[in-house]
N, C-alpha and C positions, 0 to 999 in steps of 0.2 A: 504494500500500500504506500502510495506517495501522495503527500499533500504539503505544499509549500517547500520548506527546506527539509522536511522529514521523509525518510524512506524506511518503513518499519516492517519487520517480519513478525510472525506469530510468537507470542511470549515476551515481547519487548515493550519497553516504555521509553518515550523520548519527548523532548520539547524542541520547538523551533519557531519559525516565523513564516507568515504568509504576506508577501509584498502585494500591496493593493493600489498604490498610486505614487507618482513621483512628487518630490517636494521642491519648491522654488529655491530653497537654500541648499539643495544638493541632497542626495540620498533618497530614500523611499519611506513612505509610511508603511509600517508593518504591524500585523495583528499577531499577538502571541498565540501559539498553538501547543496543546498538551495532548498526547495520544497514548492510550494504554490499549494494548492488543493482547487478547488471551491466546493460549495455545490451542484452544478449541474454537471452531467456527461458531458464529452466532450473529445476532443482529448488530447493527451499527447505530449507536446513539450519538447524536450531536448535542452538546451542552454549551450554551452561550450565555455570557453575562456581560455587564458593563456596556450595553448598547446606549445607555444614558450615563454620562460620565460622573455623576454624583451619587450613583446607586451602589453604595459600598458593600452592603451585605450580599448582594447578588454576585459581586466579584469574588468575595471571600468564599462563598459556597462553591462557586465554580473552581476556584483554586484548590480547595481542600477536599472536594468530592473525588478527585482523580489523582492518584499517586502511583508510585511504582509497585506498592503492595497489592494494588487492585488487579494486576495482571495474573496472579496465581489462581484465583478462583474464577476469573472472568471467562465467559463464553461469548466471544464476539469482540467488538471494538468500541471504545469511547473516544470521540474526538471533541476536545474542549477548547473553546476560545474564551478565556476569562475576561478579556477586554475587547469588545467589538468596536468601541469608540475611543481610541487613544487620544484623539484630538479634544474630546470633551473631558477626558480624565485629566489631561494636563492643566485644564482650567478649573477642574472640579465643578463642571456645569453639565446640565442635561444634554445640550446640543453640541454638535461639533462646530469648528470655526470654518468649515468648508461651505460658506454661504449661510451659516447658522441654521441649517436645516435640521429637523428631527431625524436622526438616523433610523428611527424605528417607524418611519413612514416612507421610506425610500426604496424598499425591496420591490422587485418586479411584480406586476399584476398582468398575467398573460391575457386576461379578458378586457383590459383597458389600455389599448395602444395609444401612445402619444406621439404627435409629430414633432414635439419639442426635443432637441438634443438633451441627453441626460446630463445633469450637473455632476460635480465631483462626488458628492455623497451617494448619489444614485449609482455611479460607476463602481464605487467601493462596495456598496450593498449587492449590486448585481454580480460582481466577481465572487463575493462570499456565498451568495445564493447558488451560483453554479457549482461551487465546491460542495455545498450541502446536498443539493439534489443529485449530485454524482454518486453519493455513497450512503446517505442517511436512510435508515428505516424508521426512525422516529426522532423527535427533537424536544428538548426542554429549554425554554428561554427564561433566564433569571433576572428579575427586576426588584425594585422596591417602590413604594408608593409615597404618600405624604407622611409628614411627621406624625408619630404616634398611631400609625395605621395598624390595623390587624393584618396578620399574614393571611393570604388566601390564594387559591388557584383559579385562574381565569380559563373557562371552557368556552372556546369560540363555537358559534353555530357553523355547521358545515353547509356550504352552498352547492347546489347542483344546477346543471344546465349544460353548457357547451363542453365542460371538462369531465363531467361524470353524471350518471343518472341517479335517481333517488335511492335505488337499492345500494349502489356503491357508496353514496353519501351516508346512508344509515350505518353501513359496516365501518366506514371511516370514523363516524361519530362514536360508535361503540368503543373503538380502540382509544380514542381521545379520553373517553370516560375511564378506561382502565388506568391511564396515566394519572388523571386527576384524583382518583380515589385512593391512590397509593400514598398521597401526602396526608399528614395529620393536621390539615388546614381545611377551612370551609372551601367549598367549590362555589364560585360565582360565575354565572353565565355572562357572556359578553353582551354588549348592546344589541337590541333588535337589528335585523339584517339591514334595513334601510339606513339606520343611523350608523351601523358598522361600516357601511360603504361610504357614507358621507364623511366619516372621520378617517377614511383611508386605512382602516385597520387590516384590510386584506393585504396591505403593503407593510405590515409589521413583520418582525422576524417569524413569529409563530403563525401569523395569519397568512403570510406568503407560502410558508412551508405547507400548511394545512390546505388552504383553499386554492393556492396556485399550483402546488406540486403534488397534492394528495398524500402528504407525509403526516402521520399523526403527530400533533404538537400541542403543547400547552405553554402558557405564560404563568410563572409563579411569582407572586408579589410577596417579598420577604420583609414586611414591616416598613418602617420609615427609612428615608434616605439619609445620606451624608456621613453616618457613622455605622460601624458594624454592630448589630445586635447579636450578642453571643448566643443567647438562647435560641433565637430564630435560625442562626447559622447552623447550630447543631441539628435542629429539627429539619432544616432544609437538606442537609447531607443525608440524613436518615430517609427522607422522602425520596430522594433520587435513587438511593440504593434499593428501597422498597419497590419503586417503579421498575428498576432494572430486573429485580427478582421476578416481578409479574410478567416480564417479557423473556423469562428463562435465560437471563444473562449471567447466572452464577451456577457453578458446580457445587451445590450445597447451599448453606445459609449465606445471606448477605454478609459482607465483612463488617466487623465492628471497628469503624474508623474514627469514631468520635468518643470523647470522654464526657459522658453524661454527668459525672460527679463534679466536673469543673464549671458547669454552667447550668442554670435552670432552663430545661428544654421548653420552649414556648410552643406547645402544640395547642391549637385553638379549636374547640368543638364548634360546629355550626350553631349559632344562637337561636335559630328557628328550624322547624321541621319541613317547611315548604320550600319549593325551588325559588331561587332568587337570581336577579340579573344586576349588573353593575349600572349605577346611575349617578351622575353628578347632580345631586338633588338634596334638598330643595334649593331654589334660587330666590333671591330677593328682588322685589320690585321697587325697593327704596334704597337710595344711597345713604350710607352712614357708617358708623363704627360698630363692628359685630361683637356681641357677647354671647358665646355659645352656652346653651343649656344642657348639652348632651356630651357624652364621651364615646370613644370607640367601643363597640360591642353592645351599646344600649339598643334594646328592642323597642320599636316604635309602632304605633298604629296611625292610620290616616287621620290627620287633624291635630296630632301632637305637636307642641312647640319644639323647635330645634334651636332657635337663636333669637335674641332680642337685637334690634337696631337702635342705637342711641346717637345723640348729637355729640359734637366735640365737648360739650359741657356736661354730658351724662344723662340728659333727659331721654326717656324711651320714646321712640317715634313709630316703631312697628315691631311686629312679632312674625317671624318666619316659621311656617308650619309645613310638615310633610304632607304630601298628597297620597302617599303610599304606605302600606304595611311593609315592614322590613327591619333592618338594623343598620347602625352606623358603622361604616368601615373606618372613616377618619373624618376629622374636621379640616376644612380648608385653612391653609396658612394665611397669615396676614391679619391686619386690624381693620383696614378700610375696605369697603365693598361698594361697587357701583350697581346701578340698575341692571338686572339680568345675571349678576354674578352668582355662582353656586356658593353656599356656605358650608357644604359637607359633601362627602362621598358616601353613598348608601348602597346596600344590597336590598333591592325591593322585590316584592312578590312577582314571580314570572310564570305565566301560563302559556308562553309561546313555545313553538316547536324548536327543537335543536337542529333539525334538518330543514332547510328552507330553499326554495327555488330562487336563483339569482335572476333578477329582472331589472 
């Protein structure tokens, strides 16, 4: 197997680089690659992290889930890119400095052709996407969300149409569910299909793999950004190894690669029993200074207050209420809000289909 600077045989572990674009100061932009290949044949998992440059726990989980000891029990191959966005990492920012585009909205969408020449970030993502589709049997993309966010797994809806029929989409969705259920975090469905496409999430890492290439993929949100959450890091590694075990990638039990006694493992049970989807909700219709009434994990019913809006001198001018049943994933950061701004991220009741026709 060859990828970037790595040429690896069964039973080996190696690290290297994938060159993705030239730099005006000389040299090339390189993505770090870690590959563990077992002696026994099996599936190939792609593990990606750091597509947003300030998402620290995702990078740490990607770094720590794959090591040389993994090759002994491994059946198959793990290809890990711990930092997909080195340009963002250098600035500790979400986006890259290649036009300040979101690297997680620049992967190819084969059903949406553009006459515009690809920008630098799109060229980088396309090159990585080609490497992924060349060998991946499944993919896990590691992220973090807002400050004080619950950890959760995002399950995208599978779209059918030109690329696959509804039966093939159902089978693909079932495999996505196998990955999601391996983590000890709540599963949150992605936005409804129309909103999903409007937000270009079919061009995210997992969205492009899943709906573009037909590769089972999930996005794992590992708590808040900017600093490593040790308990979530441990639970994230365990979730990856549990998912690998579900795909028969170990000869025997999954490896014990984490020290549970050194950190409180933050495994979060779903706060509600019904299916939920992700929503930037509720939104305020009043500009002001926000005072949240809720915390991450709080279960709410439609009509419950989420936040007060006050003036700069502290007088309350509005109350923001949820329109849905669900629970709080995180509160939005910042003190000031304008009309139409969300004040929280919620998991709200979802009765929609997981497999949807793309139209």
